[in-house]
N, C-alpha and C positions, 0 to 999 in steps of 0.2 A: 917682195915675193908676190906673185900673182895669185888672184883668187877668181874662181870661175864666175862668181856673181858680182864682181866689181870690174868695171871697164878698165882695161890695162892702159897705163900711160907708157907710150912707146918712146917718146922723146920730148924733152922740155928745153926750150931756148930762152935765154934771158933777153938778148938783144938781137933782132926784135923779139918781143914776147910772143911765144908760139908754143902751143901744146899739140903734140901729135898723139891721138888716141886710137885705140882699137876700133875697127869698123864693126858695127853691130847691124845685121842685115834685116831686122824686122820692125824697125820704127820704134816709137816710144809708147808708153802706156797711155799717155794723154790722147794720142791719135786713136789708139785701140778703143778707148772708152767713148770717144766721139762716134765711132763706127758701131759699137756694140751696146753702149750705155750700161746695161746690167750684164755682168760677167757670170758665166756658169760657175756654180759653187766650187766644183772640183778644179776648174782652171784658175779661179781666184785663189784657192788655197795653195796651189803649186806656185803661182807667181809670188804671192806674199811670203811663202816659205823661202823662195830664192832670195828675196830682198832681206828677210830676217837672217838668213845664213850669211849673206855678205856683211850685214851689220855686225853680226856676232864676231866675225873675223876682224873687222875694222876695230871694234871695241877692244878686242884682245891686244891690238896694237896701239891702243889709247887714241884712236881717231874717232871723232864725232862728225856726223854729216850735218845735221841741224837744218837742212833745207830739203828734206825729202818731199817729193810731189810727183805726180804721174809723168810729167815731162822729163824728170831726172831718172826715170826707170826705163831702160832700153830693153827691147825684146829681140831675141834671135828668131829666125824663121822656125826653129825647132820648139820655140815657146819658152826658152829659158830667159830669166830676167837678170839684168846687170845694172848696178847702180853707177851713175855718173855724176859729174858736176859737184865735186866735193869742195864745199866752201870752208870746211874745217871749223864750223861753228860761228863764222863771222857774218853770216847774212841769213835772212829768213824771208818767207813769202806769206803775207797776210792771207788768211783763209786756210793755210796749212800750219801756221805757227802754233806752237804750244803756248799755254797761258804765260809761262815764265819768260818767254822770249819778248813779249810785249813790255815786260817790266825790266828789260835789258839785263836779266840775270844770265849767268853763264849757262850755256847749253851743256847738257850731260847725256849719258846713254839713255836716260828716261825721256829726254826730248825726242830722240829718234824713235823710241817706243810709241810715243804719242802720235807722231806722224805716220808710223807704220800702221797703227790701228785705224787712223783716219783714212788712209789709202785703201785699206781692206774694206772699211765701211762703205766707201764710195764705190768700189767695185761691186759689192753685193747689193747695194741699194740704187745705184745709178745716179747718185748725187752726193756732193759734199755739202752738207747743210751749213757749214761754217764759212763757205766761200760765196756769200751773197751780201750785197750792200756795200757801204763805204768801208774804208779801213777802220774807222772808229766802230762801226757796227760789227765788223768781223772781230775786233778786239773784245768788245763787250760779250759777244757770243762765246768766244774762246774762254773768257774768264768766268762767266756766270751761267751759261746755258748748257743744258744736257740734251743731246738728241734722243729721239725715240729709239726703242730697241729695234734690232734687226728683225726680230720676229713680228713686229708690227707691220712690216712689209710682206713678210712671208713666214709662215709657221715652220718651214723647213730650216730656217736660220736660227731657231731658238737655241740650239746647242752652242752657237757661236756668240750669243748675246754677252755672256759674262766676260769672256776674254777680250772681246772687241771694246765694250764700254769700259772695261778695266784699263785698257790702254789710254782711253780718253779722260781718265781721272784728272781733276784740276791740280791736285798735289802730286808732284813727281814720285814721291815715296810710295804712293798708293798704286802706282802702275806696276804691271808684271815685268819681269826681266825678259830679255830677248829669248833666253833659253826656255823660260816658262811658256812664252808665246809659241815657240816652235814645237814644244812638246804637245801643247793643246791641239795645234793644227795637225800634227802627226797622228795623234790618237783619234781625232775626228775623222780624218780620211781613212784610217785603217779600220776603225770600227763601223763606220756608217757607209763607206763606199768601197771597202775592200781594196784600197789602193795604198801603195807604199810611196813615200817621198824619196825613195832611193832612185827613182826613175824620173825622167823629164815628163812634162805634161802631154807631149805628143809623141809617145814612144812608138806608135805604129808608123807614123811618118818617118821617124828617125830610122827605124829598122828597114823600112822600104828604101830610103835613100842610101843607107849603108849597103844594102843588098845590091842596088843598082851600081854603086861604085865598085863593088866586088866583082860584078859581072864584067864591067868595063875593064 
């Protein structure tokens, strides 16, 4: 079954090995971050909620990603995020890997939560503090070091400190669930920006494009 926040697999061939995937027309989050560095709070909340929604669905089907990073998050021109490159827990990227992955422990839903929180942190601060130095240095940071609060960069981010740093807890059991994360983002946008997560981030552009198509 397809999900709007997971890139659709159209066709899979065994010989020769070939995957045909849904085309997503807005590039990936890694490129977006290179161009924008720090993402607007509301835009970041909508993107990360899309990712969390895709993960929530995947976890309900007992699928773990375990290699979430900006290059694995594709964006449509409408601003919706879609997860791609599902390794199914068999690989990881130093700098985005959760502490337990360096110990070769089995990835779980909470591994995805860690990477979700780290991507959110990077969008809001303009940097992934765990993605510097050698592989050994990245491992040591993931296992022993805690980044500064979001609010140290901007007081406007204080209300997101707890949920984001909670995702980055060293022990998987101390991290929130995907549903708890999504609820926090929903409440934050609703109460502090008057926006609902039931619409895409660029609703004005979407309405304009749909109106143009209707005229045609």
